[in-house]
N, C-alpha and C positions, 0 to 999 in steps of 0.2 A: 504492500498500499503505498506508495512513493507519494509523500506529496508535492503540490505544487511551488514553482518559485515566484514568490508574492512580485518580483522585477518586472514579469513579464505580463502582468494582468493593468499594470499602470499605465494610462493614456497621459498626454502633456501636462493636462492640470494636476492630475492626482501624483506624477512625479516630482512637480515643483512642492505639492504639501509634503512629499516623506521630507524634501531636501530641508523646507525652510521650519518642520517639526525638529528635524535633527539637530538645527544651529540653535535653537532655541534650547534644545537641551545641553549641548555642547556648552553655550557659555554658563549653565546653570550647574553643570559640574566642574567647570572652571574656576569658577566662584566659591561654589560649596565643597570645602573638602572636609568637614569635619560636621557633626551631626549637629553639635552648635548654629554653625552656620546654615545648616540644612533647614534647622528649625525656623531662624531670624528670615532667612528668606520665602520660607511657607505662609510664616505669619504675613509678610508685606503684602505678596503675591494675595493670600486669601481673603485681606482688610480689601483691597482694589476691589475684590468680586464680590463684598456687602457681607462677608462675613463678621461676626461680632466674637468678641472675646466671653466666654462662657461665664468667666468672673464678673465680669461687668452683668451680665443677664441676671446672674443670683441675686448678686449685692444688690442690684437695684427694682427686685421681686419681676422681673419681666416675663410674660408668658411667651412660650415658642409657639408658633401655629405653622401651618404647611407651609411650605416653601423658604420658611427661615433658615438661614444657615448660622453656624456656631462652630468656634473651635478650643481647645482645651490644651495649654502647653503643659510638659513636666518636666520640671527642674530644667528649661530651657535645652532639653536634651533630645524629647518625645513631641510629638502633637498629635492631635486627633480632630477629626473636620466632621462636620454633620452636615446635611442637607435635609431637612426634614419632609419624609414622603406623604402622600395621603393616607397611605393606610396606619393603623396605629400602631405603633413600634413593637406592643406587643407580638403581633404577627411576623416580627422578624425584621431583620436590616439587610441591607446586600452591602458586603464590605471587602476591601481592597486594603491588605495589608504589607507592608515591605519594612525594612531596616535602613536605616539612613547611616549605621556605624561601617568602617571599613576596616581590613588589617592596613596596621600603622605601627610606627615605633613611637613610644610614649615616653619622653624625659622622666628621669625617678626625681623622688621628691628633692634630694638635693645632690643633683648632677654635675655640678659646675666644677670640674679640677684641672690642674697643671701638669704637667708631664714634660719634660725637655724641651720649654720653653714652648711648649704649643699649649693651648686651651682646648679643652673638650667637654663634650657634653654626656652622660652615663642616660642610656635608654633603655626600658623594657618591651619587647614586643606586643602586640596587641593583636589576637587571634592567630590563624592559620598561614603562616608564610615561609616561603622558603629564604631562610636568610642570606644565603650569597647574593640573592638578586637585587638585596639592597646596597651592597656595595658599590660603590663610584655614580651611586645616582646622587644628581643634584638634587638637595632635599630644602623644602622649607617649613618654619616653623608658624604653625598657626595655635593659637589657644585664648585662654584667659589668665590671670593672676587675680586671685583674690587677695585683697587689702585687709588688714583687721579692723579699719572703718568701716567696713561693710560695702566700701568698692569693688568695683572690678574695673579689672583694665585689659583689654582686649589686646593680643599681639600676633601681628604677621609681620613676616622677614622671610624676602624669597619670592616672590609673587609681582612685583613692578618689574619692568625692563632694565632699569637702574638698580635695583635692589642686588642686595648680597644671596648667594646661597650657601649651605652649608653639605657638609654629606659624609662618608664613611670612607675611608681608604681600602685597598686592598692590596696586596703582596705583588712585585712586579715578578713578571715569568720568567725572571732571569735566577730567582732565588724561590720558586716557589714549587720544588720539584716536590720536596715533602709533602707541601699542603696539598697537591694536586692528587696523592695518592688516599686523600683520605675520603669516606665518604662526602655525599653532597650533604648530609643532614648533619653531617659532624665539620664541614669546610670552613665555617666559621661559628664560633658558639654566641649563644645570646648574650653573654655576659662580656662580648668583645665588640659587639655593635654599637661604639663609640663615635660621637661625631664630632668631627674637627669644625672648632668655630675659630682659632684666631692664634694669631703669632707674632702682635706686636706688643712689646712691653709697656707697661703703664711709666709716664715719665712724669716726674714732679713739676707741678704747673707752679707759675710764682705765686706767693701767697701761699702754696700748701706748706703744711708742716712735714718736715721729715720724717718719714716712719721707719728706723733703724732698726725694728726686728725680724729676727730671724725668718718669720713667716710672711712677713711684705717682702723680702728680698726675693724669696722662693716663689711667690705666686702675681708675679707682674703681670704678665701675660693673661693670668684669669681674672686680674684686677681690671686690667684694660676693659676686656669683654664685660664685665659688671658694672664700669663707667658709662660704657656706650651703652648699658641697658637702662641706668639709671637715668642718664640724661635724656632716651629717647623716651621711654616709659615711665619715668620715676617710681620705678620699683629698686629695693634693696634685693641682695642674696635670700637673706630669709624671707622674702616674701614668696620665693618660688616653693617654701614648703605647701603653701596653700594655691598651688597653681595646677593648671590642665594644660600644657603644652604637647602638641603634637607633630612628630616630624612627618611629613609625607613628600612626594613628589613633587617638584617646581613645576612651574609652566603651565600652560595652557593645554586642556584637551584639543587635539588634533584632526582633523580629516586622513582617513586612511585610507592607501589603494591610489592607484592613478586615474582611477574611474570615481576617487571620492565616495564609495559607496559605503565606507567603514569609519567609523572612530576609533582613536585611541586615546586612552586617557586615566586618570587615574580614579578609583570609586565608582565603576561601573557597577559592581558587586554592592550595593544593591541600589544605587539609586537610579540606574538604568530602568530599576521598574518603580523606586518611589516617585520619579515624575511625572510619567503618564499615569500612574494613579492619581496624582494630585490634578494633573490637568484635567483628565476624565472625570472626575466629582467637579471642576469648577462648569465644564462644557454640557453635563445635563443640569439644565435651571429649571427641571420640574421634573421630578419621579414619583413612581407609585410607592415604592416601598423607600422607607428612609436610604439614603447613602452616605456611607461611611466610609474615610481614609486613615488609616492607622500608619502612621509611619515612626517607628520604634528603634530607640537604643539597644546596645547589647547583644545582638544575634549573633556576632561573631564570635562570643565567649560564653552561649548557652543562654542566650537571653535573660539571664538573671539580675539582679541588683532592683533599684527602685524607678530603674528609668528603662528597663529589660519587659518584654512582654509578660514574664511570671510574675511582674506585679501585679497589684489589685487596682493601677491606674483606668485601665479600658474600662473594667465592671464598673467602678466608683462613677466614672463619666458617665457611661449609658446610665446610670441610676439619675444623677444628677439631669442629665437632660430629660427623663421620660418625667422626673418632677415638674420639669417648666413646662412640659405639655399639658400638666394635668390627667396624666396616665400613670401615677406611679403606686407600686406598690412591690414588696419583697417577691411575691410570684409573679408580677409581669414584667418584673427584670427578668428573671429567671427564664420565663417565656420567651423573652426578646432575644436573651442569648441564643438559645435551644432552638429557636424559629429561624434565626439567621443562616445566609449564605455568604461562604467568604472564597476569595479568590487569595491563596497566599502567595504575593506578589515577589515572587525569589528568581533568579538567574540559574540558568541550567548551563551543563557545557557543551560548549559547540565541537561539532567534528571537526577533526584537524588530518588532515593524511600525513601528515609528518609525526604524527603520534599513535595512528591507527590501530595499534595493538592492542589499546586499552580500550577499545569502542568494540561494541555490536551493533554495525551499520543498519539493520532495519529498526532498531529502537535507541538510534541517537538523533541529536538535535541538530540541525544544519543551519547554516547561514543562509537567509533570504527565503526560508520558507515559514517563515512568522512567527507569532506567540507559542511558546511551548508549555504542554502541560504534562506534568510530571505527576500521574498517577498515585504514586509512592516514592521516596527517597529511602533515607536510610543508609545502613551497611549491609552489607551481604545480606544475610538473611531477613531483610527490611527491618534491620533493628533500629528502633529510634523513630519509626516511621508513621505518618499520617495513613497512609492506603485509603484514599477517596476510596465509596461506594460506585459501582458502576453505575447506579440513576443518575447520579450527580453528574458524573462522564457525561452519562448520555443527555441531560439537559445542557450541558455547555457546549456539546459537538452541536446541536439543534439551534443554540443560541448563534453561536459563529458562523454555522453555513447559510444563516437564514439575512444573516449581515455582510455577507461576504469578506469575513476575515479568514486570512490563511493562517493556518496554525498547524501545529504537529505534536506528536506524543514523543518523548523521551527517557531514559533513566540516566544515572549518572556514574557510565561506565560499565563493564562489565559485571557479572555478580559477585565473581569472588574479589576486585579488584579494589573496589574503596566503598566509595559511597557521600552521603554527606546529610544535611538537616537543615529546618526553615523554622520557622516560627508555625507553622502551620497546625502541629500535633498540639500546639497550647491550646487554641481557641477550641481545636476538636474535641477536647476536655468538658465543652460547654452542652456536645452534643449536637452541633451544627454542622453542617455539610462545608466541608473544607478541601479544597485542593491547590496543589501549588501548581503557579503559574507565571509566566513570565518571558525571559529574552535568553538565546544561545549567547555564552562570551567564550572568547579563548583567551587565554593567559591569566583565568581566574585566580585570581590573590596576588597577583604579582604588580608590580608597582605600575605598572602599564598595561591595561586590559584592551580588548577590542571588543567591540559589537558592531552589526550590521545594522545602516539606517533605517531599509525596509520593513526590518524585524521589529524595531523601535516602534514604525507607524503602526504595524497591524496590531501590536501590543495595546498603542491606546486606542484603536478602534475597537478591539476584543473586551478592553477595560470598560468602555462607553456603552458596549451592547451588554455587558453583566451588568451594569446598574441600573439599566433601562429594564431587562428583561425577564432579570432570572426571577 
């Protein structure tokens, strides 16, 4: 059952729509490289579309009616948006859920040190990465520093054309004989992913008191880096104890391929599903069932913590929204969750002819063949999988075919090779119908991933159809 190639069905007008939407998305992932930046951008976009902050609605004791739109933010790292539908929420919602965190390097709480006249930053990697891929990659620093007075300072270094970048060095090939004998997993240890950030010693300026201590003499390069941070951002070394700073690949996402059919960039997993989920909700002005978009944090490390999908934030917000629609009771909230339908919007592995041996061709995802449905994920014997039921898959087939959406089905590699997981099983715990759906990605979890523009466009159309018709 080979699926059609989406590129072949487009006329001139729709081809332009494909490239226009891809350009919007390219700008989004170029500017939004952390979960906080994604939430900030989503709020701005939502307010332009007429969404209200749920906190204000509750504070002002406003009621929510059909067609009203609200959003709720969780610790600036997750966001949930609602478009109130005609049916009572008790009858269920249509939900698109994606994650906005991506593998990266986080600075440690006490990161700055000096060694042999070089200033470095210690990191702790986040999510599943091939550590060697981060060597010699130009990196930018994004994040926030929380001061004791309650202020939060935002930091971005390495994205403007005239900004400096930082990075992790690698061993020159002439001396790498022993290194090259190591397994790829041991090529570099996590503790050695230290970022080089400076080499100029601090000089005493006119009017400065001379510090003759041994420590000052040993830390001149480090102190010069700290001086620059203080002059630029007003922060001290001690303030880094309450900072969240992420090292991510520097620079914008780019068109990929001589035909410009693809995009290469950081963080496709899973912002390539988050962005069309958000836009699909915006594009559906009037819905029969309440439409919901969940953009959540911490998926890459198990969806744990206060901003992950395992938290009670989603459930609590549903209760608050139902209370504002005058349709609240504990039983109705439970019914609303059970009766809901969800597309767990997450990426799948694109078939790569360079690495054909890990895939089974009939059940792989391919560039250009549209959005991907993964009935189940998990590892080997479907361990940790949601495994959607056949009836729900049948319903999705009907919706996609009725709306001329190109789609395909896939597994994440051969049965005994590996596997992966998403947030699907967490929402399925409520008893709702959930299936994984998203885009095929090459280089998944690498600093620079690749997606196909046609798949992005088909996914948007598929998400829009789901919100309208499921």
